[in-house]
SENU-589177 format. One record per residue (C-alpha): residue in one letter; x, y, z. Coordinates in steps of 0.05 Angstrom, whole numbers, plus 5000, padded with zeros to 4 digits. Example, Ala and Ser with C-alpha at 12.3 -4.5 7.8 and 13.67 -1.06 7.14 Angstrom:
REM residues 2
A524649105156 S527349795143 
This chain:
REM residues 1057
X752886051056 X751985301061 X753584831004 X748284340984 X752783770962 X759583540983 X761283190918 X764283820887 X771583940876 X775284590880 X777684740809 X785284760803 X787885230750 X794385580735 X794586250772 X797886550711 X790986570677 X786787200688 X779787110717 X774187420675 X767187490705 X760887790674 X753587880691 X747388300682 X748688730744 X754588820791 X755289110861 X761989280893 X763689330967 X769589291015 X769188791072 X775388841115 X781388621075 X776988371018 X774188720957 X767388410943 X764088340874 X756788110873 X753887950804 X746787750787 X743487500723 X746787050671 X753387040708 X759486730675 X766586630701 X772586390660 X779786250678 X783785850627 X779685240610 X775185330672 X768285590654 X762785700706 X755685960699 X750586120753 X744786580770 X748986940822 X756386980835 X759887310895 X767387390895 X771587580957 X778287820930 X784587880973 X789988170929 X797288000939 X801788540969 X805688980921 X812388720947 X810488010927 X808588080853 X809487330841 X804887130898 X797886970871 X791887330898 X786486940934 X779386950908 X773786620947 X767986460900 X760786310918 X755986110863 X748485980872 X742685810826 X743585320768 X751085250779 X754884930721 X762484850725 X766484560668 X773984460663 X776384190597 X772083710558 X771283150610 X770083490677 X763383790695 X759683940760 X752384150766 X749184370831 X744884910864 X750685190905 X758185180902 X763685520942 X771185480934 X777785840922 X781186100860 X788086400851 X790786890801 X796887330793 X792687870760 X786688290780 X779788020766 X776888300702 X769388430706 X763888680660 X756488820672 X750789190639 X749489620700 X752589760767 X747889760827 X748289820902 X746389210943 X745189171017 X743988421020 X750988151004 X752087611057 X758187581101 X763387061085 X761286451125 X764185771108 X760285161128 X764084901188 X760084311214 X765583801229 X760883221216 X758883471147 X763183271090 X763483961061 X765884221128 X771683731127 X773383951057 X773784661082 X778484491139 X783184111092 X784384661041 X791584671015 X795885291011 X796185740950 X797485370886 X796484690917 X792184140889 X785084240914 X781983680954 X776083330922 X769883100958 X769582631017 X766681941018 X760381901060 X761981821134 X761181161168 X755781071220 X757181201293 X756880681347 X754380811417 X760180801466 X759280421529 X764180391586 X764480421662 X769580791703 X775180411738 X775280851800 X769780981851 X766281641860 X768282111916 X763682511961 X762683261961 X768383691981 X769484162039 X770584912043 X776385162001 X783085052035 X789985232010 X792884542020 X787584241973 X790284611913 X793584151863 X796184521802 X796285271790 X799485711738 X799886441720 X799286281646 X793186431604 X791085701597 X785785501547 X778985381577 X777584741614 X773184381662 X766684731680 X767585361638 X769685361566 X772285931523 X769886131454 X772585751396 X771385111359 X767584551391 X771784101437 X775183541401 X774483841332 X780684261328 X784284101263 X791784001265 X795884311211 X796683851153 X803183721117 X803084011047 X806783670991 X804984180937 X810684360890 X813285070897 X810085630857 X816185730815 X815485040784 X808185180768 X809785840734 X814385490684 X809784910669 X803884850622 X796984820651 X795184090658 X788783700663 X787183540736 X783382910750 X777882970802 X778882480858 X776082400928 X780282440990 X779281841035 X778381751109 X783581371148 X782180641160 X777680731220 X770680961235 X768881601270 X768681221336 X775580921326 X781881261352 X789081091339 X793081141404 X800481281411 X804681251475 X810681711474 X815981921523 X814482561561 X821682801564 X826982671511 X831982491567 X827481971600 X825781341560 X818781071559 X817880531612 X811780121591 X809979391598 X803678981583 X801278311609 X795577881583 X790077691633 X785877141600 X780877131657 X778577841644 X779777821569 X784278421568 X791478661568 X793779081628 X799579551620 X803679951669 X807280601652 X811980971698 X817181521696 X812882001655 X809481911587 X805082251536 X799081921503 X796082191439 X789381921413 X788082111341 X780982181317 X778482231246 X784082291195 X782782611127 X787682421072 X787982961019 X789282840945 X796483070953 X797782561009 X797483041067 X793282901129 X788483331168 X786283061236 X780183191280 X778383011352 X785482921378 X786282811453 X792982881489 X794482631560 X800782711601 X802182391669 X807582091713 X804581401719 X798681021689 X795080361686 X792280181617 X786779671602 X786279421530 X780878921510 X783678311474 X784777561478 X789177021449 X785777061381 X786177821379 X792478141404 X791278901408 X798679041413 X799978781343 X799479331291 X798779901342 X793580121392 X786580261365 X780880441412 X773880281386 X767080261421 X767479501419 X774679461443 X775880101484 X782480311515 X781680541588 X786880891630 X787981081703 X793081641709 X796781891769 X801382491783 X802083161747 X796483031696 X795483501638 X789483341595 X788283681527 X781883601486 X780584121434 X780484781472 X780084451541 X785984371587 X785384041656 X790683961710 X789683421762 X792882911809 X788782301790 X784382151731 X780481591696 X779181641621 X775881201568 X778981411502 X773581131456 X767381401491 X770982031516 X768481891586 X772882111644 X773282261717 X778282731750 X780082751824 X782783381859 X782483811796 X783884551794 X783484961731 X784685671707 X780185811649 X778086401606 X770686541596 X766986811535 X766087561536 X770187621599 X777187901600 X779787561663 X780486841686 X776086401728 X778885881775 X775185221783 X776584721837 X773084051844 X774083421885 X771283021827 X770583261755 X766982751713 X766482791637 X760282401615 X761482531541 X764283051495 X759183591516 X757083421587 X760883491653 X759283371726 X763283681783 X762483471855 X764983901912 X766184481864 X768185191878 X768985771829 X772586441839 X776586951800 X781487031859 X788586781851 X790286761925 X791586081958 X785486182001 X780986641961 X776987181995 X770687011958 X767986411920 X761686051900 X761285341926 X756484811903 X755484081921 X754183911848 X755184281783 X752684041716 X755784361655 X753084301584 X756584561521 X751184621467 X754785101422 X754085051348 X760984981318 X763285651291 X767485791231 X774685711254 X777685791184 X782186381169 X776486701131 X771786711191 X769187401210 X771687631278 X765987771327 X768187951398 X760887951420 X758987271393 X754086941440 X755286281474 X750785701491 X754585401549 X750285291610 X751885111682 X746884861733 X749284861806 X745484581866 X746184731940 X750085371929 X753585781982 X756886461970 X762986572014 X766287232031 X772587232074 X771186502090 X764286642117 X757986412081 X753687022067 X748486722021 X745086082001 X740885901941 X738285201924 X739085211848 X743485661806 X742885671730 X747086121686 X749786231616 X757286251623 X757686881581 X756387251647 X760286971705 X756987371760 X753787061822 X746487271833 X748187991851 X750188441794 X750689101830 X750489381901 X750390121919 X749290531982 X748091281982 X745891802032 X743392502019 X738293002045 X733092861990 X732792101989 X735891932056 X739391272063 X739190901996 X740490181980 X740589971907 X741289241888 X740988901820 X739988151813 X740487641757 X733287401753 X734886771714 X739786551768 X734886701824 X729486291791 X734285721776 X732385711703 X736485701640 X732786291610 X731686431537 X737986421494 X740087121474 X736387461531 X738087791597 X733487911657 X734988361716 X731188501780 X732289151819 X730389171893 X731689851924 X730090241987 X730190991998 X728991172071 X725991862057 X721791631998 X720090892005 X721390201976 X722390101901 X722389521853 X724189481780 X726789031725 X730189021658 X729388521602 X733688551539 X734588101480 X738388011415 X735787391381 X730587131331 X723687391350 X716687111347 X715187511284 X716786961232 X723486841266 X726287511243 X732387731283 X731488311330 X734088681390 X730989101443 X729589201517 X724189361567 X725789741631 X721289891690 X722190211759 X716890431809 X716790641882 X711690831935 X713591551946 X712691832016 X716792462007 X717093121970 X720693351907 X726893791906 X728493991835 X732694621840 X732295371851 X724995571863 X722594851858 X723794551927 X719194191976 X713994051921 X708193571928 X708492991878 X702492911832 X702092161848 X704091711904 X706391121861 X711891401817 X716491131764 X716890941691 X716590361642 X719290421572 X721589951517 X724990001449 X725389461396 X728289371327 X726588761284 X730088611218 X725688251167 X731088341114 X737088801103 X732189291071 X726189221117 X725789351192 X720489451244 X721589941301 X717089961362 X717590371426 X713190551484 X713990971545 X709791111607 X711591601663 X707291681724 X707892441729 X711393041700 X717093081751 X718592341762 X724292301712 X727392961733 X727292751806 X729592021802 X732991961734 X735992651722 X741292431672 X736192051631 X731592661634 X736993121609 X740392691556 X735992121533 X730692171478 X723392271497 X719191681519 X714891601457 X709791071439 X710590931365 X710790381313 X714890451249 X715790011187 X721590221144 X723689991076 X730490191047 X732090150973 X738890460957 X738091210964 X730591150978 X726591001041 X719290891058 X717391021130 X710290821150 X708890971223 X704091181276 X704791491345 X700291611404 X700792041466 X700991671532 X703592201580 X698592781581 X703293261618 X707793311555 X706093661490 X706393111437 X703793001366 X699792381351 X700792101280 X694691691259 X698291461216 X703691781171 X707691591110 X714491891094 X718491781031 X725592011019 X729392000953 X736292320961 X742192450916 X739092170852 X743292290789 X739692560729 X741692680656 X748092270660 X750392540728 X749493260706 X743993410756 X742593170827 X735493120853 X732993020924 X725992980952 X722292861017 X714792751018 X710092641076 X702692531085 X698692351147 X693692541199 X696792911258 X693993151324 X698193591371 X695893521443 X698494051490 X701193921560 X696393911619 X696894431674 X701194231735 X697894161803 X703494401848 X703095161860 X710595261847 X710294921780 X703695261763 X706495951777 X711795871723 X707595491671 X705195761604 X704495451536 X709695641485 X707496071425 X707195481378 X703395011425 X696294931401 X691194371401 X691194291325 X689493671284 X687993451214 X691193231149 X698393451139 X701293351070 X707693651042 X713393530994 X720093890992 X724893800933 X731494060909 X735094040842 X742494210838 X747694270783 X754794100808 X760194450768 X767794420772 X771295070752 X778394860762 X779494770836 X773095150850 X766894730864 X760395100847 X753494820859 X747495250839 X740894970864 X733495100864 X728294810910 X721294880935 X715794610979 X708394510973 X704794371039 X697794341067 X695894361141 X688594271160 X689594691223 X694595221243 X695295531312 X688495881301 X685195231277 X684795501206 X687295111146 X693495351109 X696695191043 X703995411039 X708295490977 X715795590987 X720695740932 X728195780944 X734595820905 X741895930917 X748995750902 X754195360943 X761695430931 X767795080957 X775195240944 X780594810977 X787895040982 X794094741014 X801494841022 X806694361049 X812794551090 X816593891087 X822994191114 X819794441178 X822194001237 X821794171311 X822693621363 X820494081420 X813694201388 X813393491360 X812993731288 X815693321230 X813693701168 X807594131164 X801694151115 X796894741118 X790194591087 X784795121079 X777695051054 X773595661035 X766095541033 X760195991020 X752795941007 X747896470984 X740696290998 X734096620980 X727096371000 X720096640991 X714196331030 X706796461020 X705296381095 X708596661158 X712196191205 X708196471264 X701896111239 X705095431242 X704494951300 X710494491308 X707593811289 X714993611287 X717793931350 X724794221355 X726294061428 X725593481476 X720793501535 X726393711582 X727994331541 X720694511533 X719794481608 X725594951618 X723195441564 X716495511599 X719895711665 X724896131625 X719196591603 X717396761676 X724296731708 X727797171657 X722597551615 X716997671666 X711897261627 X712897521555 X717797151509 X721597611462 X721497351390 X729197311386 X728996761439 X723496351405 X726495681384 X723095751316 X726796401303 X733496091318 X732095491273 X729995961216 X736096421222 X740995841222 X737995591156 X734194961174 X729495051116 X735394971067 X735394221079 X730693751044 X730493291105 X729793841157 X727993581226 X721794031229 X718494161162 X714394741191 X720595171195 X720395591132 X719296331116 X721996911074 X729596921080 X735697211047 X742497041075 X749696911055 X753996431096 X761596461094 X766395971127 X773895811131 X776495151156 X783895081173 X787894451185 X795294431203 X797693711198 X804193371216 X807192681224 X807992341291 X810091661314 X815991191314 X820591171253 X817390741200 X810690771235 X808991501230 X801891731220 X798892391197 X795192761253 X791793431261 X796393911298 X791594501297 X784494561272 X780895231269 X773995291238 X769895921235 X763696171198 X758396721201 X751996931164 X750697591130 X743397821128 X742098351074 X735098461101 X737298511173 X730998831202 X726698251177 X731497661184 X736297821242 X733098341288 X736598931256 X743798651253 X746998481187 X751997981217 X749897411261 X750596671280 X758096751288 X761796141314 X768695831317 X771995191340 X779395131357 X783594531378 X791194491387 X793793791399 X800293931434 X801593181439 X797692541436 X795392651507 X794593401516 X789793851477 X787994591483 X780594731468 X776495341453 X769795491419 X764896051417 X758296321390 X755797031382 X749497411362 X750598161362 X743398401370 X740898641437 X741398101491 X743897601439 X747697001464 X755197101469 X759096481491 X766396321494 X770095741527 X777495591540 X780294961568 X785694421568 X784593671569 X789693131585 X788592381580 X792891781594 X789091121586 X789690681647 X792691241690 X787691811688 X784892421655 X783493141673 X780193771646 X780394501668 X776395031631 X772895701634 X765995851605 X763296561595 X755996681578 X752797361565 X745697491542 X739197341576 X743396921624 X750097171650 X755196701679 X762796611684 X764095901705 X770695561722 X769894811720 X774194191718 X774893461736 X780492971749 X780992211754 X787791941774 X790291261793 X795091441849 X797690731862 X795890031842 X790590031896 X787590741897 X783891201848 X782391921863 X776592271828 X773992981836 X770093521799 X767994241815 X764394831784 X764595551808 X760996161781 X764696831790 X757897171786 X752197191837 X751196441837 X757896271868 X759295541882 X755295081837 X757494391861 X763193931878 X764493191881 X769992781912 X771092031910 X776291521930 X776290821899 X780090231926 X782089691877 X781589041914 X782188341888 X774988211907 X771688861885 X772289591870 X769889981931 X768390721923 X766791231977 X764891931953 X761292571969 X757093041924 X754993751939 X749294041896 X748194771915 X742494851865 X738294341903 X741594481970 X743393751976 X749493392003 X750192641990 X754892092012 X755891511964 X758490811977 X758990351916 X761389631910 X762789311843 X765488601839 X771488571793 X769087941758 X762988301729 X762988331653 X761989091653 X765389611696 X762390261722 X767490481773 X774090271741 X774090671676 X780291101671 X780791521608 X776991011567 X780890401593 X777789911642 X781589651702 X783488941686 X779888381723 X783288071782 X788387541765 X788887701691 X796287851696 X797687361753 X797387431828 X796488141851 
C-alpha cells in the first residue's frame, strides 16, 4: 500500500497507553505471525492523546511473547480515505493515505457494529522505492519505543555522471583454461558480475543505523510528553556525491598512502600499497534521534592502487576529506586480490578500474561464484574483461559460464560478448516484507557468438542467446532416448524457444519447443507456453498454459490385452489443450479451458499417465463471483471431441449459498441452485474392429437436451447435549429436465430428512513410556459418528441421463469394454456407477457432484475413528504425532432388497496406519460389499522413507468380485553411493495373469548431469523398453534426482565434488 505523501510523521506515544479502535464493520484474519484487523466505515483510533480517523483502517498486530511482559507489542497501521491524525492540540496531519507503526503493552481493544468476512485485505507491502522519500522513511525506522523519524526534505536533483576509463579494453578471451582462474572460493558468495541474486537493488542496501533511544525502562516511569514533529535531513551532499574513506586492510599493516599535485592535469594522484580498504558512502539519512542510515555504499579492497582526484591550487580535495561528485570524480586503478562490494554484488579480480561517482568500472581477469534467483546452486562466471557501464548495466568480453567447480570444467557456455541488464523493481527488504520464494526476476542477459562446450569440445553454436536469469539453462532443457517394441528408437528433446530466437520474451512467460522422433511411428513436434503475469483483459493478473504435441503416425496402436495391432483413426495424431485463470478481483475470476484430441486412442497410446490421471480435456468458459459463503458460477461448455460422451452447457448459471446462520445461529441453511440449457452428446462409434467389438453405450448415455433447472436445499438444527453433538436436518430438491433417457420431460421432487450424531471420547496414559516402541505418554481418542437418512423421490433414477457425469473419459472407456469382457454384453445393476453413487449416499450432499443421483433411500451409517497419539522428538522440542490411526464405518440398509441388492449391511471399509517411527509405516485398508459378486478388497503393506537417501514400499493387494486378483507389488529407490542411485519396481499376480511388469534403472550422479539407464517390461502390452535419460544438474527442476521428496543438490552447492 503506497503512501501518497511523505510529509507525514509516525506518531510517538507511550506504549503504556491502550490502543482503542472502532468502526462500522470489522474483519479478522491471521497472516503469518500477525493478527489482522480490517475496519471500514467511520473508523476511529485512539491511544493516549493520539486520535486518528479514516474511512478504512487495517492493523497488523504482532504481540509480544509471554515471557517478555514488559516488551511492547508492535502494531503496523494503514489508514486510507480522509485520514486525519491529531496528537495534542497543536499537531495535525491530513492526507488520503497513511502508514506507520504503533506500540502498546496491552492488546488492542476494538468495537464494531458488525463482524464480516473479507477476502480483499491486502498483504503487508511497505513502499520501498529508495528514491522516494517515504521509502527512505521506511528504511530508517527506529527500534521499539524510539522516536519516530519525521518526513524527509525533497531530494536534490541528480547530475549526469561523465567519466572515461583509465585502462584500455582487452580483446575477447580464449577457451577456458585452468591457469586463467584468478580467485575462487567454496563459500556461498553474494551474487556478482553477470548474474545477480534476488534481493534489494544494487547499491541500495541500508546499513544498520545507530539508535540513541533511551531504554524502555526510562520511558515506563516517565510521563507522556509532547513530541515535536521535525524532519530528518540528508547529509551535506547530493545524491551524486559520495564521501570516500581510505582505511587499512589489516589491523597489523598500516595504511601506506601518498598524494602528489599535478598542476598540468589539474588533479591529485595518489599511490597506495601494502593493502587497503576504500569505502564510498552514498546518501546518508540523519534521523531525528541523531542516528544515520546510509544507502548506496561501495566497498573496495586491494593490494595496491593508483587514485586520481580532480583538484587544483584553489581547491584542494584532500582538505576536509575525500568527496566524489560528478563534477570532481574520484577514479581508481586497483591491482592484486581485489574484492569489490556493491549492494548484493561481490566481484573478485586481479585488476580493476572504477569511477566512484558515476559507478563506472572495468574488471580484468574476473571470476565470480554467484547464486541465481530460483536456483539452488551456484553459477561460475569468468571474463577477461567485465565492464560496469552504470549501476544496472554490465558488459563482459571473453565470458564463460558454468556450474562446474572443477579447474577445467567439463561443460560451459562461452560467448564473445555478454550484455547484462538488471531492471528489477526494488522489492521490500524491510523485516515486514512477505517472503516469496517464487518471486520473479527481471534480470536479462544477451550473449553473442555463443559456443556450448562439453569435455572441451564445442558441440553447439548459436549466434544470439537471450535469457531471463531466473532459468540458467542453455538452449536445451531436456534430452531423452528410449527404445521399445511399440515406438522403436525414440529421441525426445525440449528447447528454450526464447533463447533459440534470441529474444527477451515477455516477462512472466515461458516458451518451450519439443522436437521428437519415434522410429516406428514418425517425427513429432510440439510446444508449451505458460504465463503468470498481467493479461490483456484490463491488465488483470492471470496464469495459465497452452500445450500442443503432434506427430505423423506411420505405425499401429498397442493398448493392452485384446487391443493390439490396431489401426489408428487418423494419420496425424496428438493433442492441444490450454487452461487459464484470470483474477479480476479477489472475489471475481474468469476460467477458460480448451482441449482438442485427434482421435479416441491418441492420449492412451502416447500420454498414458495423462489419460489415466488428468482431468478431461474440456472446452469451457466460466465466470465466478465469490461473496463470503456464496458463489455465482456463470459458464458454458461445448463438445470438441466427438468420440467422447460430453454435455454441452449453452449456457448455465449455478448459485451456492452454504452454511448460512439463521435465527441467531440456531439454524444452518445451505442451498445450491442451477438453471441452464444442456445437451448430452454421446460418443461416436469406433472404426477399428477390435474397439468396435467391445463398444456399447452405457445405460445412462442418451442424446438428450433441453432446459435443466433444479434447486437442492437443507436446513439443520445443531444441538449440543453435553459431549454429544446432534444435528437433525431436513432437505429437499425440486428439479425439471426437458428430456430424460427416453426424450420425455420429467419433474422430480425429492424430500429427505435425517439426524447426524457425533460423540468424542478420550483417555490419557501419561505414565506410559517405552523407548523400544518410541512411546512417551499415550492419548487414546475415539470419535463415534452416525447418520440416519431417509429420502423419497417422485422419479426413478433409471430415467435420468447424467448431464453431470460421474466418471472421466478414461473410466467410461473401460466400463464399455467391462460390459463385454466380464458380463458378456449385459451390465448387472449392482455394477452400474449410478447404483454405487446412490448407495454411498451422494444425494445427501447439497453440492453433490452429479445432481441427477437421487432416489428412494433409507440407510443408517455408523463409524468409529481411533487415534493413538504420543510425543516424539528431542527433549524440549517434542511434538505430538499419530502413533496409530484406525477408522472404520459401514451402512445398514433396512430395506435391503430395494437399496442394497438384498443385503442389510454394505459399503464396509476401514483404514489403518501404524507409524512405527518417523520413517517406517505399516499400512492397510479395505472395502467390502457382501452381495453376490460384490467387491471385496484388502491391502497390506509397509513403507519406509529417508529423504535424500531413498524410499521403498512392499505390499499385497487382494481383489475378489467381478475381477479376481492377488497382487504383490513394490518399489525401491536407493542412493547406494554419492554417485549412484538404484531404482526398481515390480508387480506379480498370483492368479492367472502372473507377471504384470517390472522396471529397473541405474542413475549416475555426475557433476555435469544425471544420466539414467533403465529397462521396463510391460506384459499387458507385450512390450520391452530401454530408456536413456540425461538431465543437466543446473536445470531449475529435477526429474531424475528426486529421492523420497528431496532433490539431489546442484553441482558445486556444497563445494567441489
